[in-house]
N, C-alpha and C positions, 0 to 999 in steps of 0.2 A: 797457351793463352790462359790468363786469369784476370778477371775484371779488377781485382784488388791491386794490380800493378799500376793503375792510374794514381792510387794514393802513394805507392812507393816512388813513382817518378816525381810526383809533386814534392815529396819529402826530400828527394835527392837534389832537385834543382832549386827549390825554394824552402829550405828547412826552417828558416826563421819567420816565414810569413804566417799570419793567422789562418788556421783552417776553420776554427769555430769561435764565435763570440757569443756568450750567453751570460746574462746576469752580471755583467762586468768582468767575467772571467775569460781569458784568452787562452786557447790551445793552439800551438803551432803545428805545422805539418810534420815536423820531426817528432813531436810529442805524440800526435795522433797515430802516426805510423808505428812508433815504438809500442804504444799501448795495444794496438790491434794485433801486432806481432806476438806480444806476450799472451794475449787472449788466445790466439791461434795455437800457440804452444801448449797452453793448458787444456784447450778443447781436444786437441789431438791426443794428449796424454790421457784424457778421460774417455777416449774411445770414439770421438767423432771421425767417421770414416769418409773418404772421398765420395761425394754424392749424397752423403747423409744430411738429413734435414734438421735444422736448428731454428727455433722460432724466436722472434723478437716482439714483445708486446710492452713497449716502453714509451715515455713521452719523448718529444723532440729534444735532442741534446747530444753532448759529446759521447756519452755512453752508448746511445743508439748507433752512431757511426762507428765507434770502436768495435762494438759487437758485430755489426754487419760486415765490416772488412776483416775482422778476426775470423768469422765463420768462413768467409770466401778464401782467406789465406790458408786455412786448414784444409781446404778442398771440399768443404761442405756447401750446402745451399741454404740461403736465408729465407725463411718463411716470415713475411712481415705482416703482423696482425694489428688491427685497429685497437688502440688503448681504450677508446670510448665505448666499446661494445659491452653490454651487460652480460652476465654469466650465461643466460639462456641462448644468446647469440654467439658467444665465444666458444662455448663447448662444442657445438657442431663443427666449427672450423678446425679446432684442434683434433677432433675425431676424424675429420676428412684427411688432414695432412699427416697426422701421427708423428710429430717430431720427437727426437730423442732428447733434445735440450730445449729449455725455455728461459729466455731472459725477461724478467717482468718486475713489477713493483710489489711492495708489501701489500698495498690495498688490493690489487688485482689477484695476488696469491690468496688473500682471505676470501675473495669472492669464489675461488675455485675449490675451497675447502670441501671435502666430502665427495668430490667427483672422482669417478674411477677412470684414471688415466695411466694405465700400465705401461704404455709405450714411453712415457717420460722418465728417463733414467736420471736426469739431473735438472733441477730448477734453480736458476741463479736469480736470487731475490733476497732482500732483507727479511729475515725470519724463515727463509727456505732452507734447504739442505746446504746451500752454498751461496755465499754473498759474492757480489761483483768484486769486491776487494779481496775476498778469499780466493777467488779464481785467479786473480792476478798474482797472488802470493804463491800459488802452486806452480806458476810458470817457470820454464827454464829460459834459455836465451830466446829472444824474439824470433818467430818463425817467418821466413820469407814465403811469399805466395807460391803454393804448389802448382805445378803445371796441370792444366785441365784442357780438355778438348773444346773447340770453339762451340760445339753444339751441346756440351755438357750443361746440366742445369746449374744456374747460379742463384736464382731467386724464384719464390712463388709468391705472387701477389693476388689477393682476392678482389674479384670484381665488386663494384659498389652494391650490387643487388638492388638497384633502382627499378628493375623490371622483373625480378624474380630472385631465386636462390642464388647466393654468391657461389662463384666457381673459382677454383685455384688456377691461376694462369702461370704456366711454366715458361720462364724466360731464361735463355741461355747466356753464357758469357758474351757471345758474339752479338746476340740481340741487344743487350744492354749497352755494350760498347758502341755499336753502330748508332744507337739513339743518342747517347751522350755526345758523341762527335757531331751528329747533326744539329743538336741544340746549340752547342758551343759555337759552331761555325755560323749558323743563322743569326745568333744573337751577338756575334763579334766579342765573345767573352775573353777576359784575360785575367792575369794575376792581380791586376789593380781593382778588380770588381769586388763589391760587397753585396751579396744577395740576401735580402730579407726573406726568411722562411718561417711562416706560422702555420702553413698547411701541413697536414700530418705526413711524416716520412714513410709511413706504411703504404701510402697511396702512390700510384704511378707518377703523378705530377710532382709531388714533393720529393719523391725518391729519385726519379730519373731526370726529369726536366730541370729541377733546381739542384738537388744535392750531387748527383753524379756528374752533371755538366760542370758544376762549379769546382768539384774536386779535380776533375780532368784538367782544368785550366788554372788550378792553384789559387782560385779566388777564395774569399772568406765567406762563410755562412753565418749570418746573424740570425741566431735561432731564438724563437719564442715557442712556448708549449702550445699555444692556440692563438686565435685572433682575439685581441683585446685592443680596443681603439686607443686607449691611453698609452699602452705599452708600444703600440705601433708608432704613434706620434713621437714617443720618447726615443725610439730606435732611430727614426728618421732625423731627429734633431741632433743626436749625439754619437751615432755609430757610423756615420759616413756612408750610408746605404746608397748604392748606385743603381741597383736593379730591384724593382718592386714587383712582386708577384701576388696576385689576389684573384678573387672570384667576383662575378658581377655584383653580388650583394654588398661586398666591401667597397667597391667603387661608388655605389649609390650612397653609402654612409659618408665616404670621404667628400663627395660633391657637396654635402651639406655643411662642410667646414669653411668658415670664413678664412680668408688668406691662405687658401690651399696651396698655391704655387710656391709660396715662401716655406710652407711646412714640409714640402717634399725635399727641401735641402739639396743634396748633391745627386738626387735621382736623375739618371739620364735615360732610363728605359723602364717602360711599364707594360705589363703583360697580363692578360686575363685568361683564366682556365676554367674547367668544369662544364660551363655551358656558354653557348654563343651570346655575345654582348648584343643588346638591343642597339640599333643604329643611333637612336637619339642619345643614348648614354655615351657612346664613343664621341659624338659631336660635342656634347657638353663638356666632356673631359678635355678635349682638344682646345676648346675655347678658354677653359679655366686654367690650364697648365701649359699649353703649347706642346704637349707630348701626345703622340699617337698611343693608343692602347693596341699593342700587337697581340694577335691571336694565332693559334695553331689549331690543327685538327689531329686528334689522336685518341687513344683509348689504351686500357691496360694490355689488351692483346697485341698492340703494336709498340709496346714499350715507350709510350708517349708519342712523340712527333711523327706525323705522316705528311702534313702540309704546313706551311708557314706563311703568314701574311707579313711580308718582310720589309726591311729597310729600303730596298731599292725602289720599290713601287707599291707602297701600301695602298690597298684598295678597301675602302670602308664597305662592309657587308659580306666580304669574302673571307674564307679562312686560308687563302693563299694558294701557292703552288707546291707541288711535291718536292720534298727535300732529298738531297743526296741521291742514292740509287733506288729510292722508293718509287713504286709505280702505283698510279690510281686509275681505275676504270669504272665507268658507269654501266651497269649490266641490267638487262631486263629480267622479269621473273623466271625465265628459262635459262638464265646465266649467259645470255648473248650480249655482245657490246651494243650500246646505243649510240646514235649520232650525237655530235657536239650540240650542246644546248638542251638536250632532252633529259628529263628527270628519270632517275632509276636508282638502284641500290649502289651505294659506294663500295667498291671492292678494292683490296690492296694486296700487293705482294712486295717483298723486300727483305733485307737482312735483319730488320727489326721485328718481324712477325713471329709470334709465339711458337713454341714447340707443341703446345696443345694444352688442354685442360687436365689437371691432375686427376687421375683415376677415372676419367670420363671419355673413353675412346669413341662412343657414339656421338656425344655432343661435339667432340673435336672434329669428327668427320662431317657432321652437319654444318660446321662453321666455315667449311671451305667448298668452293667450286673449282676443282682442280687445284692450281697453285694460288688462286685468289681467295683471300680471306674476306668473308662477308661481314660487313660492319653493322648491318641492321639500320643504317642511316639512308635517307633519301637525299640526293643532291644532283648537281649537274656541273659540267665544266664549260667555261665560256671559251671564245675563240683564242684567248691567250693562255689557256690552261689553268686559269684561277678556278678554284673549287668553291661552290656555294652550297651550303647546307639548307635543305628545305625543311626537313624534320626527321625525327625518329620514326622508323617504320612502325614500331609498336605504339607510338603516340598518335598515329594517324586516326582520325575520328571518321567513322562512316555513319552519316545521318541521312535517313531517307534515301539510301542508295548513292549518295554523293560523298566524295572524299574531301575532308577538311584537314589541312595541316595546321596545327595549333600555332606554330611559330608566326605564320602570316598574320593571325589575329593579334597575337601578343605584340608584334612589332608596332601595329597601329595603336594599341592600348598604351604603350610606352610614350606615345606622343602626347597623351593627355596630361595636363599639368597636375591633376589630382592623384595620378597613379605612381606609386613608388616602386612596387613590384607586382607581377601578375603571372598567372599560369592558367592556360586553357586546356580543359580535358573533356572527354566524353563520359557522360553518366548514363546508366541504363534508362531507356525510355520505351514504353510498350508500343507507341505509335511509330517513332522514328528509328528505333534500334538503339541509337545513342543521341543524347541531347548535349549540344555544344554549351559548356558552362565555363564561365570566367571567374576565377578566384582572385581577388584584388586586395593588396595591402596598400592602404591610402597614405598619402603624405600627411604629416601632422597638420591638423586644422581643416582638413578636407573632408567632404561628405560624399557618399555614393549616391548618384542619381542614375538609376538604370535607364530611364527613358532618354536622358541626354546621351549617354554612352551608346545606346542602341541607335539613336539618330545619327551620331557621328560615324559609326561603323557602316551603317546602311548606305551612306554616301560613298563609301570606298570598297565595299565588299559585296559579293553575291549574297542574296538574302539567306541562303542556307548556311552560310559561314558565320552569320552574326549570332553570338550567344543568346540562347533562350533565357538564361539566368545569369545574374551577376551577384557574387557573394563577397562581402567585405570580411576580411580576416585580419587578426592582429599580427600574425606571422604565417608564412608559408612553410610547410615542413621541408626540412633540408637534410641531406647527408652531411657527414663530417667534412666533406670537401666543398660544401656550399651548393651542391646540385639539388634542385627542387625535386622532391619525391612525388611525382604525379600519381604513382600507384596509391599513395596514402590519400591523396585528394579524391580519387575515384571511389574510395570507401566511405566518403562523407555524403550526407544528404545534400541535395541541390540548394537548399536554403531559399531565401526570398526570390521569387521569379520577377523578371522584368515585365 
């Protein structure tokens, strides 16, 4: 087994079809497969051993894909690092994984100048010891994918660090292949699809859900380096995009566009990642475009998809039913199964679940109850097996001895016409332990009226769940994938009180 064979198969069956489209340039599957094979040949010649780690810290683009599949073909494992990280955050990740190769940019290389990185034997970058083109010129004949074990390491992806220090998640060839198949089947993907990808390829969603599932089915990846509204609208108008992937904040911005349905062009399918969509936004999108916003539940440790809110019977508010041979259970604090409809920790087992955290055996052990991976999320299953997320276990607020799930409050705030985005967190409070606080990004031309909001919520929530303070902000802090960083909000003062 070798995950890179999905690229070889697509090149064999659809050699002339586009694999990537970026800035007006098209790369066919035959070209991408040949380029990655040459990189594999060069990497092997420079000493990349089976199981050896090679890091990629590049923008979305053809070179990112060629490097990824080249590393896999050579038998190595790809460590995919966020390009947006500053030096002080990137260096600890490099020290953690200690790769022997690094593909990066000239600007990132300049940021790393002076750092002691003795484990790096080769840096592939303009101005580095070896350029990307120079590496290709060293290659012999393209190397076909070397045989690897199904449980051998294929990639290391770092968690987003939204609740603490980032950890390297070890995903095997079988983990990634199982997840790519699950996504492709659920989304009915084919070689005729063109998937727009502006979400970073280092992240599990961009890498597995979009990139690997598209390569598996020989579709085309329309690549953008990051989200830019004008570039997105341009791609929708001229690149024949059929599948649109975004995060909730992007859907909020698009809903403000006049003539949105026409601007989507050939899009047949829309999907939201990173955080659960507010029900009100899903309804607004359906009314404006006629399309459902499909959602799934997953995380880096599950190589993306666990459940999917699917074509057959889309249920607003749910994240769907388990996919493929993935199993989901709701367990109590002692690790025992809970009856249907009761809330508890969402636990998962299946062929997509990680091998463990790189260099962290204790944390790996703590992440499992027997065969069940502990997600850290609270949810429940209904009578038809649909999963509903209540909230993150770590985001739960305990105020005056009562438990408050922020998502319940946020869903109601999204019903307000003045609220564009919001996040509810618990801030330290001497009397209550934690004080429920709502941070709100207002729609243009709107004003914050704490008394009005408080009255609205008191009619719909128990009094202890109603925020004690409402804070207007210009922007909510987010990760590179659009996930709101609630830990950053917890470090802020409560601001004006209601």
